FIKOLZA-1660 file (N, C-alpha, C; in steps of 0.1 Angstrom, whole numbers, plus 5000, padded with zeros to 4 digits):
% residues 123
   i   px   py   pz ch aa at
   1 5008 4988 5000  A  Q  N
   1 5000 5000 5000  A  Q CA
   1 5009 5012 5000  A  Q  C
   2 5005 5022 4991  A  V  N
   2 5013 5034 4990  A  V CA
   2 5003 5046 4993  A  V  C
   3 5007 5055 5001  A  Q  N
   3 4999 5067 5004  A  Q CA
   3 5006 5079 4998  A  Q  C
   4 4999 5087 4991  A  L  N
   4 5004 5099 4985  A  L CA
   4 4997 5111 4990  A  L  C
   5 5004 5121 4995  A  V  N
   5 4998 5133 5000  A  V CA
   5 5003 5146 4993  A  V  C
   6 4995 5153 4986  A  E  N
   6 4999 5165 4979  A  E CA
   6 4998 5177 4988  A  E  C
   7 5006 5187 4985  A  S  N
   7 5005 5200 4993  A  S CA
   7 5010 5211 4984  A  S  C
   8 5008 5223 4988  A  G  N
   8 5014 5234 4981  A  G CA
   8 5005 5241 4971  A  G  C
   9 4993 5236 4969  A  G  N
   9 4983 5243 4960  A  G CA
   9 4979 5257 4965  A  G  C
  10 4972 5265 4957  A  G  N
  10 4968 5278 4962  A  G CA
  10 4963 5286 4950  A  G  C
  11 4963 5299 4953  A  L  N
  11 4958 5309 4943  A  L CA
  11 4970 5318 4939  A  L  C
  12 4971 5319 4926  A  V  N
  12 4982 5328 4921  A  V CA
  12 4977 5335 4909  A  V  C
  13 4983 5346 4906  A  Q  N
  13 4979 5354 4894  A  Q CA
  13 4986 5348 4882  A  Q  C
  14 4980 5351 4871  A  A  N
  14 4985 5346 4858  A  A CA
  14 5000 5352 4856  A  A  C
  15 5008 5343 4851  A  G  N
  15 5022 5347 4850  A  G CA
  15 5031 5344 4862  A  G  C
  16 5024 5340 4873  A  G  N
  16 5031 5337 4885  A  G CA
  16 5036 5323 4886  A  G  C
  17 5041 5319 4897  A  S  N
  17 5047 5306 4899  A  S CA
  17 5041 5300 4912  A  S  C
  18 5041 5286 4912  A  L  N
  18 5036 5279 4923  A  L CA
  18 5043 5265 4923  A  L  C
  19 5046 5260 4935  A  R  N
  19 5052 5247 4935  A  R CA
  19 5043 5237 4943  A  R  C
  20 5040 5226 4938  A  V  N
  20 5032 5216 4945  A  V CA
  20 5041 5204 4948  A  V  C
  21 5039 5198 4959  A  S  N
  21 5047 5187 4963  A  S CA
  21 5039 5175 4966  A  S  C
  22 5045 5163 4967  A  C  N
  22 5038 5151 4970  A  C CA
  22 5047 5142 4978  A  C  C
  23 5042 5139 4990  A  A  N
  23 5050 5130 4999  A  A CA
  23 5044 5116 4998  A  A  C
  24 5053 5106 4996  A  A  N
  24 5049 5092 4995  A  A CA
  24 5054 5084 5006  A  A  C
  25 5046 5074 5009  A  S  N
  25 5050 5064 5019  A  S CA
  25 5056 5052 5011  A  S  C
  26 5062 5043 5018  A  G  N
  26 5068 5031 5012  A  G CA
  26 5083 5031 5011  A  G  C
  27 5088 5020 5015  A  R  N
  27 5103 5019 5016  A  R CA
  27 5110 5018 5002  A  R  C
  28 5102 5015 4992  A  T  N
  28 5108 5014 4978  A  T CA
  28 5104 5026 4969  A  T  C
  29 5102 5037 4975  A  F  N
  29 5098 5049 4967  A  F CA
  29 5108 5051 4956  A  F  C
  30 5120 5049 4958  A  S  N
  30 5130 5051 4947  A  S CA
  30 5128 5043 4935  A  S  C
  31 5119 5032 4936  A  R  N
  31 5116 5024 4924  A  R CA
  31 5104 5028 4917  A  R  C
  32 5097 5038 4922  A  Y  N
  32 5084 5042 4916  A  Y CA
  32 5086 5052 4905  A  Y  C
  33 5079 5050 4894  A  R  N
  33 5077 5061 4884  A  R CA
  33 5066 5069 4890  A  R  C
  34 5068 5082 4889  A  M  N
  34 5058 5091 4895  A  M CA
  34 5052 5100 4884  A  M  C
  35 5040 5105 4887  A  G  N
  35 5033 5113 4877  A  G CA
  35 5025 5124 4884  A  G  C
  36 5021 5134 4876  A  W  N
  36 5012 5144 4880  A  W CA
  36 5001 5145 4869  A  W  C
  37 4989 5146 4874  A  F  N
  37 4977 5148 4865  A  F CA
  37 4969 5159 4871  A  F  C
  38 4960 5164 4863  A  R  N
  38 4951 5175 4868  A  R CA
  38 4937 5173 4862  A  R  C
  39 4927 5178 4869  A  Q  N
  39 4914 5176 4865  A  Q CA
  39 4905 5189 4868  A  Q  C
  40 4897 5193 4859  A  V  N
  40 4888 5203 4860  A  V CA
  40 4874 5197 4861  A  V  C
  41 4865 5202 4870  A  P  N
  41 4852 5196 4871  A  P CA
  41 4845 5195 4857  A  P  C
  42 4840 5183 4855  A  G  N
  42 4833 5181 4843  A  G CA
  42 4841 5176 4831  A  G  C
  43 4854 5175 4834  A  K  N
  43 4864 5171 4823  A  K CA
  43 4871 5159 4828  A  K  C
  44 4877 5152 4819  A  E  N
  44 4885 5140 4822  A  E CA
  44 4899 5144 4828  A  E  C
  45 4904 5135 4836  A  R  N
  45 4917 5138 4842  A  R CA
  45 4927 5139 4831  A  R  C
  46 4936 5148 4832  A  E  N
  46 4946 5151 4821  A  E CA
  46 4960 5149 4826  A  E  C
  47 4968 5142 4818  A  F  N
  47 4982 5139 4822  A  F CA
  47 4990 5153 4821  A  F  C
  48 4999 5155 4831  A  V  N
  48 5007 5167 4831  A  V CA
  48 5022 5163 4829  A  V  C
  49 5027 5154 4838  A  A  N
  49 5041 5151 4837  A  A CA
  49 5044 5138 4844  A  A  C
  50 5055 5132 4840  A  A  N
  50 5060 5119 4846  A  A CA
  50 5075 5120 4848  A  A  C
  51 5080 5112 4858  A  I  N
  51 5094 5112 4861  A  I CA
  51 5098 5098 4864  A  I  C
  52 5110 5094 4859  A  S  N
  52 5114 5080 4861  A  S CA
  52 5119 5078 4875  A  S  C
  53 5121 5066 4879  A  W  N
  53 5124 5062 4893  A  W CA
  53 5137 5070 4898  A  W  C
  54 5146 5072 4889  A  S  N
  54 5159 5078 4893  A  S CA
  54 5158 5094 4892  A  S  C
  55 5148 5099 4885  A  G  N
  55 5147 5113 4883  A  G CA
  55 5155 5117 4870  A  G  C
  56 5161 5108 4864  A  G  N
  56 5169 5111 4852  A  G CA
  56 5162 5114 4840  A  G  C
  57 5149 5110 4839  A  S  N
  57 5141 5112 4827  A  S CA
  57 5128 5118 4831  A  S  C
  58 5123 5127 4823  A  T  N
  58 5110 5133 4826  A  T CA
  58 5102 5134 4812  A  T  C
  59 5089 5135 4814  A  Y  N
  59 5081 5136 4802  A  Y CA
  59 5069 5145 4805  A  Y  C
  60 5066 5154 4796  A  Y  N
  60 5056 5165 4799  A  Y CA
  60 5046 5165 4788  A  Y  C
  61 5034 5169 4792  A  A  N
  61 5023 5172 4783  A  A CA
  61 5028 5185 4775  A  A  C
  62 5024 5186 4762  A  D  N
  62 5027 5197 4754  A  D CA
  62 5023 5210 4761  A  D  C
  63 5011 5210 4767  A  S  N
  63 5005 5222 4773  A  S CA
  63 5014 5228 4784  A  S  C
  64 5023 5220 4790  A  V  N
  64 5031 5225 4801  A  V CA
  64 5046 5225 4799  A  V  C
  65 5049 5220 4788  A  K  N
  65 5064 5219 4784  A  K CA
  65 5070 5232 4784  A  K  C
  66 5082 5234 4790  A  G  N
  66 5089 5246 4791  A  G CA
  66 5084 5255 4802  A  G  C
  67 5073 5252 4809  A  R  N
  67 5068 5260 4820  A  R CA
  67 5069 5252 4833  A  R  C
  68 5067 5239 4832  A  F  N
  68 5067 5231 4845  A  F CA
  68 5079 5223 4845  A  F  C
  69 5084 5220 4857  A  T  N
  69 5096 5212 4860  A  T CA
  69 5092 5202 4871  A  T  C
  70 5094 5189 4867  A  F  N
  70 5092 5178 4876  A  F CA
  70 5105 5173 4882  A  F  C
  71 5106 5172 4895  A  S  N
  71 5118 5167 4901  A  S CA
  71 5114 5158 4913  A  S  C
  72 5124 5151 4918  A  R  N
  72 5122 5142 4929  A  R CA
  72 5134 5141 4938  A  R  C
  73 5131 5138 4951  A  D  N
  73 5141 5136 4961  A  D CA
  73 5139 5123 4967  A  D  C
  74 5146 5113 4963  A  N  N
  74 5143 5099 4968  A  N CA
  74 5147 5098 4982  A  N  C
  75 5156 5106 4987  A  A  N
  75 5160 5105 5001  A  A CA
  75 5148 5110 5011  A  A  C
  76 5140 5118 5005  A  K  N
  76 5128 5124 5013  A  K CA
  76 5115 5118 5008  A  K  C
  77 5115 5109 4999  A  N  N
  77 5103 5103 4994  A  N CA
  77 5093 5114 4989  A  N  C
  78 5098 5123 4982  A  T  N
  78 5091 5135 4977  A  T CA
  78 5093 5138 4963  A  T  C
  79 5082 5142 4956  A  V  N
  79 5083 5148 4943  A  V CA
  79 5078 5162 4943  A  V  C
  80 5083 5170 4934  A  L  N
  80 5080 5184 4933  A  L CA
  80 5076 5187 4919  A  L  C
  81 5066 5196 4917  A  L  N
  81 5062 5201 4904  A  L CA
  81 5063 5216 4905  A  L  C
  82 5073 5222 4899  A  Q  N
  82 5075 5236 4899  A  Q CA
  82 5067 5242 4887  A  Q  C
  83 5058 5251 4889  A  M  N
  83 5050 5256 4878  A  M CA
  83 5052 5271 4876  A  M  C
  84 5058 5274 4865  A  N  N
  84 5061 5288 4862  A  N CA
  84 5052 5293 4850  A  N  C
  85 5051 5306 4849  A  S  N
  85 5044 5313 4838  A  S CA
  85 5029 5307 4838  A  S  C
  86 5023 5306 4849  A  L  N
  86 5010 5300 4850  A  L CA
  86 4999 5308 4842  A  L  C
  87 4990 5300 4837  A  K  N
  87 4979 5306 4829  A  K CA
  87 4966 5302 4836  A  K  C
  88 4955 5309 4833  A  P  N
  88 4942 5306 4839  A  P CA
  88 4938 5292 4835  A  P  C
  89 4942 5287 4824  A  E  N
  89 4938 5273 4819  A  E CA
  89 4946 5263 4827  A  E  C
  90 4955 5266 4835  A  D  N
  90 4962 5257 4844  A  D CA
  90 4954 5254 4857  A  D  C
  91 4944 5261 4859  A  T  N
  91 4935 5260 4870  A  T CA
  91 4929 5246 4870  A  T  C
  92 4931 5238 4881  A  A  N
  92 4926 5225 4882  A  A CA
  92 4930 5219 4896  A  A  C
  93 4925 5207 4899  A  V  N
  93 4930 5199 4910  A  V CA
  93 4941 5191 4905  A  V  C
  94 4952 5192 4911  A  Y  N
  94 4964 5185 4907  A  Y CA
  94 4966 5172 4916  A  Y  C
  95 4968 5161 4909  A  Y  N
  95 4969 5148 4916  A  Y CA
  95 4983 5142 4913  A  Y  C
  96 4988 5137 4924  A  C  N
  96 5001 5129 4923  A  C CA
  96 4998 5114 4921  A  C  C
  97 5006 5107 4914  A  A  N
  97 5003 5093 4911  A  A CA
  97 5016 5085 4912  A  A  C
  98 5015 5073 4916  A  A  N
  98 5027 5064 4917  A  A CA
  98 5025 5051 4908  A  A  C
  99 5035 5047 4901  A  D  N
  99 5035 5035 4893  A  D CA
  99 5045 5025 4899  A  D  C
 100 5040 5014 4903  A  L  N
 100 5049 5004 4909  A  L CA
 100 5052 4993 4900  A  L  C
 101 5048 4994 4887  A  S  N
 101 5049 4983 4878  A  S CA
 101 5059 4986 4867  A  S  C
 102 5067 4996 4868  A  A  N
 102 5078 4999 4859  A  A CA
 102 5073 5001 4844  A  A  C
 103 5062 5008 4843  A  R  N
 103 5057 5010 4829  A  R CA
 103 5065 5021 4822  A  R  C
 104 5062 5022 4809  A  R  N
 104 5069 5032 4801  A  R CA
 104 5067 5046 4807  A  R  C
 105 5077 5055 4805  A  L  N
 105 5076 5068 4811  A  L CA
 105 5064 5076 4806  A  L  C
 106 5059 5073 4794  A  D  N
 106 5048 5081 4789  A  D CA
 106 5035 5074 4791  A  D  C
 107 5035 5063 4799  A  S  N
 107 5022 5056 4801  A  S CA
 107 5013 5064 4811  A  S  C
 108 5000 5064 4808  A  N  N
 108 4991 5070 4817  A  N CA
 108 4986 5061 4828  A  N  C
 109 4991 5049 4829  A  W  N
 109 4986 5040 4839  A  W CA
 109 4995 5041 4851  A  W  C
 110 4988 5044 4862  A  F  N
 110 4994 5045 4875  A  F CA
 110 4986 5036 4885  A  F  C
 111 4993 5032 4896  A  D  N
 111 4987 5023 4905  A  D CA
 111 4980 5030 4918  A  D  C
 112 4986 5041 4922  A  Y  N
 112 4981 5048 4934  A  Y CA
 112 4980 5063 4931  A  Y  C
 113 4970 5069 4938  A  W  N
 113 4967 5083 4935  A  W CA
 113 4966 5090 4949  A  W  C
 114 4969 5103 4949  A  G  N
 114 4967 5111 4960  A  G CA
 114 4953 5117 4960  A  G  C
 115 4950 5125 4970  A  Q  N
 115 4937 5132 4971  A  Q CA
 115 4936 5145 4963  A  Q  C
 116 4947 5150 4959  A  G  N
 116 4947 5162 4951  A  G CA
 116 4949 5175 4959  A  G  C
 117 4953 5185 4951  A  T  N
 117 4955 5198 4957  A  T CA
 117 4950 5208 4947  A  T  C
 118 4943 5218 4951  A  Q  N
 118 4937 5228 4942  A  Q CA
 118 4947 5239 4938  A  Q  C
 119 4948 5241 4925  A  V  N
 119 4956 5252 4920  A  V CA
 119 4947 5261 4912  A  V  C
 120 4947 5274 4916  A  T  N
 120 4938 5284 4909  A  T CA
 120 4946 5295 4904  A  T  C
 121 4945 5298 4891  A  V  N
 121 4953 5309 4885  A  V CA
 121 4943 5319 4880  A  V  C
 122 4944 5331 4886  A  S  N
 122 4935 5342 4883  A  S CA
 122 4940 5350 4871  A  S  C
 123 4931 5355 4863  A  S  N
 123 4935 5363 4851  A  S CA
 123 4937 5378 4855  A  S  C
% end
């Protein structure tokens, strides 16, 4: 069983920055591929970014590429999503996800999900 707890969401003006983090339980965190997704009410959950178990490889949705940076600290069982140049369309609940099955970096399949943290970007 893996528990994921997101934090760091909030309200920011367009053009601003925000960092969301996710703390994971589990002794084998360093083996997990991790991901971020987001969801707006009434819409499907959307892939944002993924990071390999080592942190050496990342993969981003086109909509956030060049603005968001995904990193991890395996010593602290934590992943971070630094979001810069935020736009109103980035407003959503952001979910952290963990993959324990060593799937491809660009796979949308994950095994565990957090409860989400709200990010709101005002225009």
